[in-house]
C-alpha positions, -999 to +999 in steps of 0.1 A: +375-482-804+364-486-841+355-522-833+331-511-806+310-491-831+300-523-849+287-541-818+254-532-802+260-534-765+244-522-733+266-502-709+254-501-673+266-469-655+263-463-618+269-426-610+261-395-591+238-366-601+253-347-631+278-373-641+258-388-670+235-362-684+210-374-710+224-354-740+260-365-733+248-401-730+231-399-763+263-387-780+281-417-766+254-441-776+255-429-812+292-429-814+296-465-801+263-479-812+255-487-776+226-484-752+235-468-719+215-475-687+222-449-660+215-455-623+219-426-600+229-428-563+228-402-536+248-417-508+279-438-504+258-463-485+235-467-515+265-471-538+279-499-516+246-517-514+241-517-552+277-529-559+278-555-531+244-570-539+256-586-571+293-585-565+294-557-591+276-578-617+247-554-621+269-526-634+299-521-658+313-488-647+308-466-617+319-434-600+331-433-564+354-413-542+389-426-535+381-439-500+352-460-515+374-472-544+399-486-519+372-505-501+359-520-534+394-530-544+397-548-510+364-566-517+377-576-552+348-558-569+370-537-592+388-547-624+423-533-630+426-508-658+451-503-686+458-466-688+473-471-722+438-478-735+426-445-720+444-419-742+425-390-728+442-394-694+473-379-711+453-346-712+446-345-675+463-320-652+497-333-639+483-338-604+458-364-617+482-381-641+504-393-613+480-421-603+504-438-579+504-406-557+466-407-553+458-429-523+433-457-528+432-461-566+464-482-572+475-514-556+507-534-562+514-514-594+479-519-608+455-490-616+419-494-605+403-460-611+407-428-631+401-394-614+371-374-628+359-346-605+365-333-570+352-308-544+354-298-508+324-300-484+321-264-473+294-245-454+267-226-473+249-198-454+220-175-462+233-139-461+200-126-451+193-152-424+227-153-406+237-122-388+274-129-389+294-149-414+302-183-398+338-194-396+334-229-383+313-260-391+303-260-355+276-235-365+255-265-375+252-272-338+245-236-327+211-235-309+205-201-324+199-219-357+178-248-344+153-259-370+171-240-398+201-263-403+203-287-433+227-316-431+235-346-453+219-380-448+251-401-449+267-421-421+304-421-430+307-384-437+286-373-407+307-394-382+339-380-397+325-345-396+314-348-359+347-363-350+365-334-366+344-310-346+352-328-314+389-325-321+395-363-325+429-369-338+419-393-366+383-388-376+384-417-399+395-442-373+374-441-342+378-462-311+349-473-289+351-443-266+352-420-295+323-437-311+302-429-280+312-392-280+306-388-318+272-406-315+261-382-288+273-352-309+253-365-339+222-369-318+226-332-310+229-324-347+197-343-354+179-322-328+192-290-343+185-298-379+155-289-400+161-318-423+187-342-438+190-343-476+204-368-500+204-352-535+218-317-542+185-306-558+167-317-527+190-295-506+182-265-528+144-269-524+148-273-486+171-243-483+149-220-505+114-230-494+116-245-459+136-220-440+171-233-440+199-208-433+229-231-429+237-260-452+265-286-449+275-288-486+283-325-491+283-318-529+304-286-524+305-262-553+278-281-571+253-269-545+267-234-546+260-232-583+225-247-580+216-222-553+230-191-570+214-201-603+181-203-584+186-167-572+196-175-535+217-149-517+243-172-502+278-172-490+302-202-490+331-208-466+358-233-460+357-236-422+387-227-400+391-264-390+392-274-426+368-291-450+364-327-459+371-332-496+364-359-521+380-370-554+355-390-574+369-415-599+356-439-626+362-476-621+352-508-639+335-536-620+346-572-620+312-581-634+316-558-664+301-575-696+322-554-719+353-539-703+364-522-735+331-503-737+334-494-701+369-480-707+354-461-737+330-444-714+358-434-690+378-420-719+347-402-733+340-384-700+376-370-701+370-353-735+370-316-731+333-309-740+321-336-715+344-325-686+337-289-693+299-296-692+304-311-657+319-277-646+295-254-665+264-273-655+272-287-621+299-262-608+322-291-601+359-291-609+372-313-636+406-330-641+416-315-674+413-277-668+419-251-641+386-233-649+377-233-612+401-211-592+422-229-566+419-212-532+442-213-503+423-237-481+427-266-457+413-297-472+410-331-454+408-357-481+384-386-474+400-419-462+386-453-457+368-455-423+373-480-395+339-497-397+314-485-423+286-510-413+289-498-377+286-462-387+256-470-409+239-489-382+244-462-356+233-435-380+201-454-387+194-455-350+202-418-346+178-409-374+151-430-359+152-409-328+167-433-302+177-416-270+214-411-260+211-435-231+203-464-254+236-463-273 
């Protein structure tokens, strides 16, 4: 790491909101005499587009959930890592040190990503606007809340969520008949929704100022914290059918200009002050402490989906307002 401090380099980071705050970036820049360019994404689709456009050449290090990491490994867009060059991983909780046991981030004995943060996608509700505490994500489709539902603008997660609501056995692997059922269910969600958000801050504004009472929390506890900090009187539940959950990891692209600087960034984010800032500021769990209480809950960890482009294409048509008979 000492050698890095002598070379002025540019590190290109592709991340989610809250993963690369300006003050923390400045500390890294000073320590390693480097310039950091941060690009923020708000959907998995945007992440795929940015990485695929240049075969990873536009970025050095990025954050993605395990299902997406597996996809990028298949596309040969991710560089294998050497955990021995990431000493902070030895300080992570045991469940995150056993990398081989985490689906999607290892392949043939090689490590392609390091866990960073995780959350479930629960349901947020306005205590003053909902007469009875909801117990199921099916509340998003309840006609009583028409025009007051806020959902996430992302194809993969929405198809999986709708499939889960329909009782489909494997919501990550839909056949043609199931695609038709799920598409119709998502059309119904679009009709019931007030709006579809991308960024967590956007969801807070819509919830507080535009009449939302139910919110599918794609960012989980991050949105809970943002809303409570803003003074919203909300409740948060893990639905009875379970909640989709994600584990975001850092990975290095095949096009990285300086792999060792990218590895230095990953190692830096695992330092206690940086990981703790993620929890304190964003309300997200980190991988080095148990500061967020673990609850008894049914979590459904994200898996690679059967056909992401098909989901994205159908979602675009759903959002454009096409009628069910045209699908």
